[in-house]
C-alpha positions in Angstrom: -39.7 28.8 2.6 -39.0 25.2 3.7 -39.4 22.4 1.2 -40.3 18.7 1.6 -38.8 16.5 -1.0 -40.3 13.0 -1.0 -38.1 10.3 -2.4 -40.9 8.8 -4.6 -41.5 12.2 -6.2 -37.9 12.5 -7.4 -37.2 11.6 -11.0 -34.3 9.2 -11.0 -31.4 9.8 -13.3 -30.2 6.7 -15.2 -26.4 6.3 -14.9 -26.0 3.1 -17.0 -25.7 -0.6 -15.9 -28.9 -0.2 -13.8 -27.4 2.5 -11.6 -29.8 5.3 -10.7 -29.2 8.6 -8.9 -32.0 10.4 -7.1 -31.2 14.1 -6.5 -32.6 15.3 -3.1 -31.9 19.0 -3.7 -33.3 19.6 -7.2 -33.4 23.3 -6.4 -31.0 24.4 -3.6 -32.3 27.1 -1.3 -30.8 30.5 -1.4 -27.6 30.4 0.5 -27.4 26.6 0.4 -23.8 25.7 -0.4 -24.3 21.9 -1.2 -26.4 19.4 -3.1 -27.1 15.8 -2.0 -28.9 12.7 -3.2 -28.9 8.9 -3.3 -27.4 6.6 -5.9 -28.5 3.0 -6.1 -26.3 0.2 -7.6 -27.5 -3.3 -8.6 -25.2 -6.2 -7.7 -21.9 -6.2 -9.5 -22.2 -2.6 -10.8 -19.8 0.2 -10.5 -19.3 3.8 -11.7 -16.2 4.8 -13.6 -13.2 6.2 -11.9 -13.6 10.0 -11.7 -13.1 13.2 -9.8 -15.2 16.2 -9.0 -14.7 20.0 -8.9 -15.7 20.1 -5.2 -15.4 18.0 -2.0 -17.7 15.0 -1.8 -18.9 13.0 1.2 -20.5 9.6 0.7 -22.2 7.3 3.2 -23.2 3.7 2.5 -26.9 3.5 3.5 -27.7 0.0 2.1 -25.6 -3.0 1.2 -21.9 -3.5 0.9 -19.5 -1.5 -1.2 -15.9 -1.2 -2.3 -14.4 2.3 -2.8 -11.2 3.1 -4.8 -9.5 6.1 -3.1 -5.9 7.2 -3.5 -5.4 4.2 -5.8 -6.3 1.9 -2.9 -9.3 -0.3 -2.7 -11.2 -0.5 0.6 -14.2 -2.4 1.7 -17.1 -0.4 3.1 -20.0 -1.5 5.2 -23.3 0.1 6.3 -22.9 3.7 7.4 -19.1 3.8 6.6 -18.4 7.3 5.2 -15.8 8.7 2.8 -14.6 12.3 2.4 -13.1 12.9 -1.0 -11.3 16.2 -1.8 -11.9 18.0 -5.1 -9.8 16.6 -7.9 -9.2 13.2 -6.3 -10.1 10.1 -8.4 -12.5 7.7 -6.8 -15.3 5.2 -7.6 -17.8 3.0 -5.8 -18.5 -0.6 -6.6 -21.4 -2.8 -5.3 -19.6 -5.8 -3.7 -22.7 -7.4 -2.2 -25.4 -9.7 -3.5 -28.2 -7.1 -3.1 -28.7 -3.4 -4.0 -26.1 -1.0 -2.6 -27.1 2.6 -2.0 -25.0 5.6 -1.1 -26.0 9.0 0.2 -23.8 11.7 -1.4 -23.3 15.3 -0.5 -21.3 17.7 -2.7 -19.8 20.9 -1.3 -21.1 23.0 -4.2 -24.3 23.5 -6.1 -22.7 23.1 -9.5 -20.9 19.8 -9.7 -18.8 18.3 -12.5 -17.2 14.9 -13.0 -13.9 14.4 -14.8 -13.3 10.8 -15.9 -9.9 9.4 -15.2 -9.7 7.3 -18.3 -10.4 10.1 -20.8 -10.0 13.4 -18.9 -13.4 14.5 -20.2 -15.4 16.7 -17.8 -19.2 16.7 -17.8 -21.8 18.2 -15.5 -22.9 16.0 -12.7 -25.8 14.2 -14.4 -24.7 14.6 -18.1 -24.5 11.2 -19.9 -21.0 9.8 -20.2 
């Protein structure tokens, strides 16, 4: 059976520093090999350098961003997209004066984050 997931009905997950994630696949369909959602960043905010247990693709859908990939910092603009292999450290930073939003897609339905600074691994939305 098909589902309609309305953005306003999704309970946001607080990530700290005003960053919120909005899961758009709260219950993946049978056979669905991915999860996706939107994370919104207020001006000047960033997430910690981390890696995942699966591939991640991210598209900037609002504002301006900086991404750290392969220990290199790159500027991103609207609709620029990254593909990050499992185990590769990365992070996103809002470099603009307004809200920055990213659409993320993970190539698995169980996603973990491992923080570069500590080596601690947590489930996708577990508090840090």
